[in-house]
C-alpha positions in Angstrom: 157.5 18.7 -117.2 154.7 17.0 -115.3 152.5 13.9 -115.8 149.0 15.4 -116.3 147.1 12.3 -117.1 147.5 8.6 -117.8 146.9 7.5 -121.4 145.7 4.4 -123.1 147.4 3.3 -126.3 145.1 0.9 -128.0 145.8 -1.5 -130.9 143.2 -3.1 -133.1 145.8 -5.5 -134.3 146.9 -5.8 -137.9 146.1 -8.0 -140.9 148.0 -11.0 -139.6 147.0 -10.6 -135.9 143.6 -10.2 -134.2 142.4 -10.6 -130.6 139.3 -12.6 -131.2 137.9 -12.9 -127.7 139.0 -13.0 -124.1 137.6 -14.0 -120.7 137.9 -16.5 -117.8 141.6 -15.8 -117.6 142.3 -16.7 -121.3 142.6 -15.0 -124.6 141.8 -16.3 -128.1 144.0 -14.8 -130.8 144.8 -15.3 -134.5 148.4 -15.2 -135.4 148.6 -15.5 -139.2 146.4 -18.5 -140.2 146.4 -20.1 -136.8 144.2 -19.5 -133.8 145.7 -20.0 -130.3 144.2 -20.0 -126.8 146.5 -18.7 -124.1 146.4 -17.7 -120.4 145.7 -14.1 -119.7 145.1 -13.4 -115.9 143.8 -9.9 -116.6 140.8 -11.2 -118.6 138.6 -11.5 -115.6 135.3 -11.1 -117.5 133.2 -13.7 -119.3 134.1 -14.6 -123.0 131.6 -13.3 -125.6 132.2 -16.0 -128.2 130.6 -19.5 -127.6 132.5 -22.5 -126.3 132.6 -24.2 -129.7 134.5 -21.2 -131.1 137.2 -21.6 -128.4 137.3 -25.3 -128.8 138.2 -24.9 -132.5 141.5 -23.2 -131.6 144.5 -24.8 -133.4 146.7 -24.7 -130.3 145.9 -24.4 -126.6 148.5 -23.5 -123.9 148.2 -25.3 -120.6 150.3 -23.6 -117.9 152.2 -25.6 -115.2 153.8 -23.7 -112.3 152.7 -20.3 -113.6 151.0 -18.8 -116.6 154.4 -18.5 -118.5 155.7 -22.1 -118.6 153.7 -25.2 -119.7 152.8 -27.2 -122.8 150.8 -26.6 -126.0 148.0 -29.0 -127.0 147.6 -29.1 -130.7 144.3 -29.7 -132.5 145.1 -31.4 -135.7 148.2 -30.8 -137.8 149.8 -27.6 -136.4 153.4 -26.6 -137.5 156.1 -25.8 -134.9 156.7 -22.5 -136.7 154.9 -20.3 -139.3 155.4 -16.8 -140.8 153.5 -13.7 -139.9 153.6 -10.4 -141.9 154.0 -7.1 -140.0 154.2 -4.0 -142.1 157.5 -4.5 -144.1 158.9 -7.4 -142.1 158.3 -11.1 -141.6 158.2 -12.6 -138.1 158.3 -16.3 -137.4 155.9 -17.5 -134.7 156.8 -20.6 -132.8 155.1 -22.9 -130.2 157.6 -23.3 -127.4 157.6 -24.3 -123.7 156.4 -20.8 -122.9 153.1 -19.2 -123.8 154.8 -16.5 -125.9 154.9 -17.0 -129.7 157.8 -14.6 -130.6 155.8 -11.4 -131.0 154.1 -9.0 -128.6 151.4 -7.4 -130.8 150.3 -4.9 -128.2 153.6 -3.1 -128.9 152.3 -2.0 -132.3 151.4 1.5 -131.2 155.1 2.0 -130.1 156.4 0.5 -133.3 154.2 2.7 -135.5 155.1 5.8 -133.5 158.8 5.0 -133.9 158.4 4.3 -137.7 156.6 7.6 -138.2 159.2 9.6 -136.3 162.1 8.0 -138.0 160.6 8.7 -141.5 159.6 12.3 -140.6 162.7 13.5 -138.7 165.4 11.5 -140.7 164.0 11.3 -144.2 165.9 9.0 -146.7 168.6 10.9 -148.5 168.7 13.6 -145.8 172.3 13.0 -144.9 171.7 11.9 -141.3 171.3 8.3 -140.1 169.3 7.8 -136.9 170.6 5.5 -134.2 168.2 3.2 -132.4 169.1 1.1 -129.3 166.7 -1.8 -128.6 167.3 -3.3 -125.1 165.7 -6.7 -124.1 165.0 -6.9 -127.8 163.7 -10.5 -128.0 163.1 -11.7 -131.5 163.7 -8.4 -133.2 160.4 -7.1 -134.6 161.1 -3.5 -133.4 164.8 -3.7 -134.6 163.7 -4.8 -138.1 160.9 -2.2 -138.3 163.4 0.5 -137.4 165.9 -0.7 -140.0 163.2 -0.5 -142.7 163.1 3.3 -142.0 166.8 3.7 -142.4 168.0 3.5 -138.8 171.2 2.0 -137.6 170.1 -0.4 -134.9 171.8 -1.9 -131.9 169.9 -5.0 -130.8 170.7 -6.2 -127.3 169.4 -9.4 -125.6 170.7 -11.8 -123.0 169.3 -14.9 -124.8 171.3 -16.6 -127.5 168.2 -18.4 -128.7 166.3 -15.1 -129.0 169.1 -13.5 -131.1 169.2 -16.5 -133.4 165.4 -16.2 -133.8 165.8 -12.5 -134.6 168.4 -13.2 -137.2 166.0 -15.8 -138.8 163.4 -13.0 -138.9 166.0 -10.7 -140.5 166.6 -13.2 -143.3 162.9 -13.9 -143.8 162.4 -10.1 -144.1 165.1 -9.9 -146.7 167.0 -7.4 -144.6 170.3 -9.1 -144.4 172.1 -6.0 -145.5 170.4 -3.8 -142.9 172.8 -2.1 -140.4 171.9 -4.1 -137.3 174.4 -5.0 -134.6 173.3 -8.1 -132.7 174.7 -8.0 -129.2 174.5 -11.0 -126.8 175.0 -9.3 -123.4 173.5 -8.2 -120.1 171.6 -4.9 -120.8 172.9 -3.2 -117.7 176.6 -4.0 -118.5 176.2 -3.1 -122.2 174.6 0.3 -121.4 177.2 1.2 -118.8 180.0 0.5 -121.3 178.3 2.6 -123.9 178.1 5.5 -121.4 181.8 5.2 -120.7 182.5 5.1 -124.4 180.6 8.4 -124.9 178.1 6.8 -127.3 174.7 8.3 -128.1 171.4 7.1 -129.5 168.4 9.0 -130.9 165.7 6.5 -129.9 166.0 4.0 -127.1 163.6 1.1 -126.5 163.5 -0.6 -123.1 161.3 -3.6 -122.7 162.6 -5.5 -119.6 161.1 -8.6 -118.0 160.1 -8.7 -114.3 163.0 -11.1 -113.6 165.7 -12.7 -115.8 169.3 -13.7 -116.1 172.1 -12.4 -118.4 174.3 -14.7 -120.5 176.9 -14.8 -117.7 174.3 -15.6 -115.0 173.7 -12.0 -114.1 170.5 -11.5 -112.1 167.9 -9.0 -113.4 165.2 -7.8 -111.0 163.0 -5.0 -112.4 162.3 -3.1 -109.2 166.0 -3.2 -108.2 167.8 -2.7 -111.5 165.5 -0.6 -113.7 166.2 2.8 -112.0 170.0 2.8 -112.6 169.5 1.4 -116.1 167.1 4.2 -117.0 169.6 6.7 -115.6 172.2 5.3 -117.9 169.9 5.3 -120.9 169.1 8.9 -120.3 172.9 9.6 -120.5 173.0 7.9 -123.8 170.3 10.1 -125.4 171.7 12.3 -128.2 171.8 16.0 -127.7 169.2 16.6 -130.5 166.0 15.0 -131.4 165.5 11.9 -129.2 163.2 9.7 -127.3 163.0 6.8 -124.7 160.2 4.3 -124.8 159.9 2.1 -121.7 157.5 -0.8 -121.3 156.8 -2.9 -118.2 154.8 -6.1 -117.8 155.2 -6.2 -114.0 151.6 -6.1 -112.7 152.8 -5.0 -109.3 154.2 -1.9 -110.9 152.1 1.1 -112.2 152.2 3.4 -115.2 152.7 6.4 -112.8 155.7 4.7 -111.2 157.6 4.1 -114.4 156.6 7.5 -115.7 158.0 9.3 -112.7 161.1 7.2 -112.9 161.7 8.3 -116.5 160.9 11.8 -115.5 163.6 11.7 -112.9 166.2 10.3 -115.2 165.8 12.8 -118.1 166.1 15.6 -115.5 165.6 19.2 -116.8 165.7 18.4 -120.5 162.8 19.9 -122.4 160.4 17.4 -123.6 157.0 15.6 -123.3 156.3 12.7 -121.0 153.4 10.3 -121.6 152.6 7.2 -119.6 149.7 4.8 -119.3 148.7 1.3 -120.5 149.0 -0.6 -123.7 145.8 -2.5 -124.6 144.5 -4.7 -127.4 140.9 -4.2 -128.5 138.9 -7.3 -129.2 137.7 -7.9 -132.7 134.3 -9.2 -131.6 133.1 -6.8 -129.0 135.3 -3.8 -128.5 136.6 -4.6 -125.0 140.1 -3.5 -124.3 142.4 -6.1 -122.8 145.2 -4.5 -120.8 148.6 -6.0 -121.5 151.4 -3.8 -120.1 152.4 -0.4 -118.8 154.5 2.2 -120.7 156.2 5.6 -120.3 157.6 7.6 -123.2 159.7 10.7 -123.1 160.2 12.7 -126.3 162.4 15.8 -126.8 160.4 18.8 -127.9 162.2 18.9 -131.3 161.2 15.3 -132.2 158.1 16.0 -134.3 
C-alpha cells in the first residue's frame, strides 16, 4: 500500500452554504440566509467581487490576537443564532467570540462519502448496525449525518459547550431517538480505554485541532499526540469493512505527512490510502480555496 498521488476533494457547497468570494486574506460566505466576512490567511489573491458586495455582508469578523479569536461586527439586525439545512439534518449557526460558526462546510466530501458507504454496506433491514466513532466531534454534523444512515454513533469532544450545541442540533433535526452516545472526554484517554475494553468501530472520524485542552486540563498538541492516537484508532478498527478519515488544519503539516502516519498505523492490512487537500470552490469564479489536509484509509471490502 503506497501513496501514489495527492488528491483534491472539492466541495461546491450545498443549498444553504456557498463560498461567494475570497481574497486579501478574507472569505465571503453565505450560511443560510446570512452572508459573513471572515479571515482566511490562505486567500492570498485579489477578490473578484466588488467592494460594495463585501460591504453588504451581514456580519464581519475582526480578529484580535490571531485569526481565530476576535469580535463580530453586525450590519443591521443579525440574530445570534440561525438554522441551516444540511441533507437530512439541521445545524444551528452562531456568532461567537471565534470566527467559526458551528459548521465546517469543507468537510462535506467526507460526510457524503461516509453516508454513501453506510447506506451501501449496511443497508436498512440488513441485520447489521454500523458503529461510527467521531473524535473531536464539535457540534455534531457528522454524528447526525451518520445516524440518519442507521449508524450507532459515539460522539467525543472535550468541550461541554460543543456537546450542548450538538444536542441542540440533534433536537432541531428531530433525531432525539437516534443511537448517539455523547461523551465529554479527552480523545486520547477515551480511545485508550476503548482499546483496553476490546471495542471496535467500522468508521472512525478524527478531526483534531492544532492545540487544545481536555475537560480535565489535558494538553493536546497535534504534532506530539496525533501519532499515538492514530495507532490506537487503528487498533479500534473492526476486522471487516472499515475506514479511518483523518483531517488536519495545521498549516505547518502536510497531506503527505498525515497520509504516511495513517499508513504506518494500519500496518499490513489490505486497503486503499488516499490523502490530499479539502477545498471549497467559489460560486463566482471557480477558484478553489484550500482549507485543510486529509488522509483516508479504507479496507478493500468497504465498497
